[in-house]
C-alpha positions as CSV (number, residue, x, y, z in Angstrom):
1,M,30.6,-43.3,12.3
2,G,32.5,-46.5,10.9
3,H,29.6,-47.5,8.5
4,S,30.4,-49.0,5.0
5,R,28.5,-46.6,3.1
6,A,26.4,-43.3,3.4
7,E,23.3,-44.8,2.5
8,I,23.0,-46.5,5.9
9,Y,22.8,-43.0,7.6
10,D,20.0,-42.0,5.2
11,K,18.1,-45.2,6.1
12,Y,18.2,-45.6,9.5
13,Y,19.5,-42.2,11.3
14,I,17.6,-39.6,9.7
15,N,14.7,-37.7,11.8
16,Q,11.8,-39.1,10.3
17,V,12.8,-42.4,11.2
18,V,14.5,-42.2,14.5
19,G,13.1,-39.0,15.8
20,T,16.2,-38.2,17.8
21,D,19.9,-36.8,17.1
22,T,21.7,-40.0,17.4
23,Q,24.9,-38.5,16.2
24,S,25.2,-36.2,19.0
25,A,24.1,-39.1,21.2
26,Y,27.1,-41.1,19.9
27,L,29.6,-38.2,20.0
28,G,28.4,-37.3,23.7
29,T,27.6,-33.9,22.8
30,P,24.4,-31.9,23.3
31,S,21.7,-32.6,21.0
32,K,20.9,-30.4,17.8
33,D,17.3,-31.6,17.3
34,T,16.3,-28.4,15.7
35,L,19.1,-28.4,13.1
36,I,18.6,-31.9,12.4
37,N,14.8,-31.2,11.6
38,L,15.8,-28.2,9.5
39,A,18.3,-30.1,7.7
40,G,16.2,-33.4,7.3
41,H,13.2,-31.0,5.6
42,M,15.8,-29.3,3.3
43,N,15.7,-29.6,-0.4
44,L,19.3,-30.5,-0.8
45,T,19.0,-30.2,-4.7
46,R,17.8,-26.8,-5.0
47,D,19.8,-24.7,-7.7
48,P,21.2,-21.7,-6.0
49,E,21.6,-19.8,-9.4
50,A,17.5,-20.0,-9.8
51,L,15.7,-16.6,-9.3
52,S,13.5,-16.4,-6.4
53,S,11.1,-14.2,-8.6
54,I,10.9,-13.2,-12.3
55,P,9.9,-9.6,-13.0
56,S,6.6,-9.4,-14.8
57,H,6.8,-8.9,-18.8
58,Q,4.9,-5.7,-19.3
59,R,5.2,-6.3,-23.0
60,A,3.3,-9.4,-22.7
61,V,0.4,-7.9,-20.6
62,K,0.3,-5.1,-22.8
63,F,-0.1,-6.8,-26.3
64,D,-2.3,-9.6,-24.7
65,P,-5.5,-9.6,-27.1
66,E,-8.0,-9.9,-23.9
67,V,-6.1,-6.9,-22.1
68,Q,-6.4,-4.8,-25.2
69,R,-10.1,-5.7,-25.5
70,L,-11.0,-4.7,-22.0
71,E,-9.0,-1.7,-22.0
72,D,-10.8,-0.5,-25.0
73,E,-14.1,-1.3,-23.2
74,R,-12.8,0.6,-20.2
75,V,-11.9,3.7,-22.4
76,Q,-15.2,3.5,-24.0
77,C,-17.2,3.4,-20.7
78,R,-15.4,6.3,-19.0
79,A,-16.0,8.1,-22.2
80,D,-19.7,7.6,-22.1
81,I,-19.6,8.4,-18.4
82,M,-17.8,11.8,-18.7
83,A,-19.9,12.9,-21.7
84,K,-23.2,12.2,-19.7
85,F,-22.2,13.0,-16.0
86,G,-18.9,14.9,-16.4
87,S,-17.0,12.5,-13.7
88,I,-16.8,9.3,-12.5
89,K,-18.0,10.2,-8.9
90,A,-21.1,11.8,-10.4
91,A,-22.2,8.2,-12.2
92,I,-22.3,6.4,-8.9
93,G,-25.2,4.2,-8.6
94,T,-26.0,4.1,-12.4
95,A,-25.8,1.6,-14.8
96,L,-22.9,2.8,-16.8
97,H,-20.9,3.1,-13.5
98,D,-21.5,-0.5,-12.7
99,D,-20.6,-1.5,-16.1
100,Y,-17.2,0.4,-15.9
101,C,-16.6,-0.9,-12.3
102,T,-17.0,-4.4,-13.8
103,T,-14.9,-3.8,-16.7
104,L,-12.2,-2.4,-14.8
105,A,-12.2,-5.5,-12.2
106,D,-12.2,-7.7,-15.3
107,L,-9.1,-5.9,-16.6
108,R,-7.2,-6.1,-13.4
109,C,-8.0,-9.6,-13.3
110,R,-6.9,-10.5,-16.7
111,K,-3.5,-8.5,-16.3
112,E,-2.6,-10.4,-13.0
113,Q,-3.6,-13.8,-14.9
114,V,-1.2,-12.8,-17.7
115,R,1.5,-11.9,-15.4
116,R,1.4,-15.3,-13.5
117,L,1.2,-17.3,-16.8
118,T,4.4,-15.5,-18.0
119,F,6.1,-16.1,-14.8
120,D,5.1,-19.8,-15.0
121,K,6.2,-20.1,-18.6
122,D,9.3,-18.3,-17.8
123,W,10.2,-20.7,-14.7
124,E,9.5,-23.8,-16.5
125,S,11.6,-22.8,-19.4
126,Y,14.5,-21.9,-16.8
127,F,14.6,-25.5,-15.3
128,N,14.1,-27.3,-18.5
129,N,17.1,-25.5,-20.1
130,S,19.4,-25.1,-17.1
131,S,20.9,-28.5,-17.4
132,I,21.7,-27.9,-21.1
133,R,23.1,-24.6,-20.3
134,H,25.5,-25.6,-17.4
135,I,26.8,-28.3,-19.6
136,D,27.4,-26.1,-22.6
137,E,29.2,-23.6,-20.2
138,Q,31.5,-26.5,-18.9
139,R,32.2,-27.7,-22.4
140,R,33.4,-24.3,-23.3
141,G,35.3,-23.7,-20.1
142,I,32.9,-20.6,-18.9
143,A,33.4,-20.3,-15.1
144,S,30.2,-20.0,-13.2
145,T,29.3,-16.5,-12.0
146,Y,27.0,-17.3,-9.0
147,T,27.7,-14.9,-6.2
148,E,26.6,-16.3,-2.6
149,V,23.7,-14.0,-1.3
150,T,24.3,-12.5,1.9
151,P,21.3,-12.3,4.4
152,T,20.2,-9.1,5.5
153,F,18.3,-8.5,9.0
154,I,16.1,-5.7,10.4
155,F,17.5,-6.2,13.8
156,E,21.0,-6.5,15.3
157,E,19.8,-9.2,17.6
158,R,18.5,-11.5,14.5
159,E,22.1,-11.0,13.0
160,R,23.9,-11.9,16.1
161,L,21.6,-14.9,16.8
162,A,21.9,-16.3,13.1
163,V,25.9,-16.4,13.8
164,L,25.6,-18.1,17.1
165,L,23.0,-20.7,16.8
166,C,24.2,-21.7,13.0
167,Q,27.7,-22.2,13.4
168,N,29.3,-24.9,11.5
169,R,31.7,-26.1,14.3
170,D,32.3,-29.0,16.5
171,V,31.5,-28.3,20.0
172,T,33.9,-30.6,21.4
173,E,36.7,-28.3,19.8
174,M,35.4,-25.4,21.7
175,S,36.5,-24.4,25.2
176,E,33.9,-24.5,28.0
177,H,34.2,-20.9,28.6
178,E,33.4,-20.4,24.8
179,V,30.4,-22.3,24.8
180,Y,29.4,-20.9,28.3
181,E,29.8,-17.2,26.7
182,N,28.0,-18.1,23.4
183,R,25.0,-19.4,25.4
184,L,24.7,-16.4,27.5
185,S,25.1,-13.9,24.5
186,A,22.3,-16.0,22.6
187,L,19.9,-15.6,25.8
188,R,20.9,-11.9,26.0
189,D,19.9,-11.4,22.1
190,M,16.8,-13.4,22.6
191,I,15.5,-11.3,25.4
192,S,16.3,-8.3,23.8
193,L,14.5,-9.4,20.5
194,C,11.1,-9.9,22.6
195,G,11.2,-6.2,23.2
196,R,11.4,-5.4,19.6
197,R,8.7,-5.5,16.9
198,E,8.3,-4.9,13.3
199,A,6.1,-2.4,11.5
200,S,3.0,-3.5,9.4
201,R,5.0,-2.2,6.4
202,Q,8.6,-1.3,5.8
203,A,9.8,1.9,4.5
204,P,10.6,1.8,0.9
205,R,13.1,4.7,1.7
206,Q,15.4,6.2,4.2
207,A,14.3,9.6,5.6
208,Y,17.8,10.2,6.9
209,E,20.5,9.0,4.7
210,E,23.5,10.3,7.1
211,I,22.2,7.9,10.3
212,T,24.3,4.8,10.4
213,H,23.0,1.4,11.7
214,E,25.5,1.8,14.8
215,D,23.9,5.2,15.9
216,P,20.2,4.9,15.3
217,D,19.0,7.5,17.9
218,L,20.6,10.7,16.8
219,F,17.6,12.3,14.9
220,P,17.5,15.9,14.0
221,I,14.7,18.2,15.4
222,S,13.6,19.5,12.0
223,C,11.9,16.2,10.5
224,P,10.7,15.6,6.9
225,G,7.3,17.1,6.8
226,T,5.6,13.9,6.3
227,Q,7.1,11.7,9.2
228,C,5.3,10.4,12.5
229,L,6.9,11.4,15.6
230,F,5.3,8.8,17.7
231,C,7.0,6.0,15.4
232,L,10.2,8.1,15.7
233,G,10.3,7.9,19.2
234,E,9.3,4.0,19.4
235,A,12.7,2.5,20.4
236,S,11.2,-1.1,19.8
237,L,10.7,-0.5,16.2
238,C,13.4,-1.2,13.4
239,H,15.2,1.8,12.1
240,S,13.4,1.8,8.6
241,A,10.0,1.8,10.4
242,R,11.1,4.5,12.5
243,T,12.3,7.2,10.1
244,F,9.6,6.2,7.6
245,S,7.9,9.0,5.6
246,F,4.6,9.1,4.3
247,S,3.9,9.9,0.4
248,R,1.0,12.2,1.5
249,R,0.3,14.5,4.3
250,D,-3.4,13.1,4.7
251,A,-2.1,9.7,5.1
252,L,0.3,10.9,7.8
253,I,-2.6,12.7,9.6
254,R,-4.8,9.7,9.7
255,H,-1.9,7.7,11.2
256,T,-1.1,10.1,13.6
257,N,-4.8,10.3,14.8
258,G,-4.5,6.7,15.6
259,H,-1.8,7.5,18.2
260,L,-3.6,10.4,19.5
261,R,-6.6,8.2,20.3
262,T,-4.6,6.4,22.8
263,R,-2.6,9.2,24.1
264,N,-3.2,10.6,27.8
265,W,-1.1,13.7,27.8
266,S,-1.6,13.9,31.8
267,K,0.3,10.9,32.5
268,N,2.6,10.9,29.4
269,P,3.5,14.9,28.7
270,D,6.6,14.5,26.7
271,C,7.2,14.9,23.3
272,P,7.5,11.8,21.4
273,H,10.8,13.0,19.4
274,P,13.8,10.9,21.0
275,V,15.6,14.1,21.6
276,C,13.0,16.5,22.3
277,E,12.4,17.4,25.9
278,A,9.2,19.7,25.4
279,K,6.2,19.1,27.9
280,L,2.8,19.0,26.1
281,D,-0.6,19.1,27.6
282,S,-3.1,18.3,24.8
283,D,-3.5,17.3,21.3
284,M,-3.7,20.6,20.0
285,H,-0.6,21.9,21.7
286,F,1.2,18.7,20.4
287,K,0.2,19.6,16.8
288,N,1.2,23.3,17.3
289,H,4.7,22.1,18.6
290,A,5.0,19.6,15.8
291,A,4.6,22.3,13.1
292,V,6.6,25.0,14.8
293,I,9.4,22.8,16.2
294,H,9.6,19.6,14.1
295,N,8.4,21.1,10.8
296,I,5.4,18.5,10.7
297,E,2.1,20.2,10.0
298,L,-1.0,18.0,11.2
């Protein structure tokens, strides 16, 4: 913008001082207030090679003296309960059971405390020694091995919006038709994204390995035995949530009962499976149909 040095921009043009996109006003382009706010609060000195998390050191937790002492107390309390009552459940309400629960809670608390202390120590050590390591690598001519992390998106709409809204391009170099099409595409993706929803928890594994991201609605009739048919047929959910398989059958039953409590078969008799065209009239009919046709016993 013709200033003698960059410090003038930092002193007089950043959003904390002016509160508006003065650069776009000078260039005569649409304001980018949101991007300016994000850039103004961004930590530009962040080390891209720093790990976002450090795995817990199981050896540090295992050999901690306090953890070992509490573990010995837990083992002794459990042995006393088993000798006197035969099971932990039978000792509920007794002083031995209270001591066992207290020791178990203290053990868990101490393990978590050791994990956090170890994490803080490793985190501080990394930043205290990173500059020395970088200088030594440069001195020995070792090239940096940092690889830019590619972000992953649950929904396609978010991926397209990230590309459209975060383009590092000059709008003056774009044609009017291209700007118009980008705005329309962004509006379509925003409207579509309003009809999608994330599950409360994401699946740690995929139930169907052969299903591709481009064709998420081709589901086989015979399902894994611990899959929810209602979630499978919910198009607003992400793919991983739709194909989630529970680890235990009783967890699936509790989850499915929540769907059945709000299901009105007289108004919506269709099977929730996305490609099944069967008509159902009751919860019992649904459970029998799920077991016979979809291999899901409820």
